[in-house]
N, C-alpha and C positions, 0 to 999 in steps of 0.2 A: 161712359157719360151719355146721358140722353140728349137727343137732338132737340134744339129749341123748336117750339111750335111755329108753324108758318105764319108770317106776318100778313095781316089782311090790310089792304090799301083801299082807299075810297075809290069809287067808280071814276071820279074826276082825275085822280092821279093815274089810274090805270089807262084811261083814255088818252091822257097827255103822253104817257110813255109810248103807247101804240102809235100815236100821231108822229111823235119824234122818230120812232123807229122806221116808220113808213117813209118819212121825209129823208132820213139818212140813206135808206135803201135806194130810193129813187135818185138821189143825188149821186150815189156811188155808181149806179148803172149809167146815168147820164154822162158821167166822166169816164166811163169804160174801165172802172177799177173792179177787180175781182175781190171777193171776200179775203182771199189770201194776200192780195196787195195791201189792203187796208190793215189787216192784222199785222203784217210785217212792219208797216210804217208806224203803227201805233204801239208796237211791242207787246201785243196781246195775242191770244189764241184765236183761230178762225171761229171756234165755237162761241167765244165771247162776242165777237162781232155779230154772229148770227142771232144770239140771244138779245143783243141790243136792238137789232133790226126788227125783232119780233115784239119788242116792247116789254120784255120781261123785267119785272121790278127789282129783282135781286142783283142786278148788275151795278158795278161801281159807277158812281156819277162822274168820277174822273175819267174813267175809260170811255163812257158815253160822250163826254165833252171832247175828248181827244179825237174820237172817231168823227164827231160832228165837224171839228175843225179840218180834219184831213179831207173830208168830202166837200168842204167849202160852204158849209151852212153857218 
């Protein structure tokens, strides 16, 4: 089965995801949490936490909200 084509997102959506990811990363560092700490608490992989922090658009919104709550945003 062929892979679906990559979804393109508006510049505004991409910028919003990057801003959220940066805010999550800054809050995590401020609270002295490691990526592994957040991943364990959220029940997701370290790689997914990293992708959320980078603002990648393919991440689950539920996972992003969970990480946001864990870091106190």
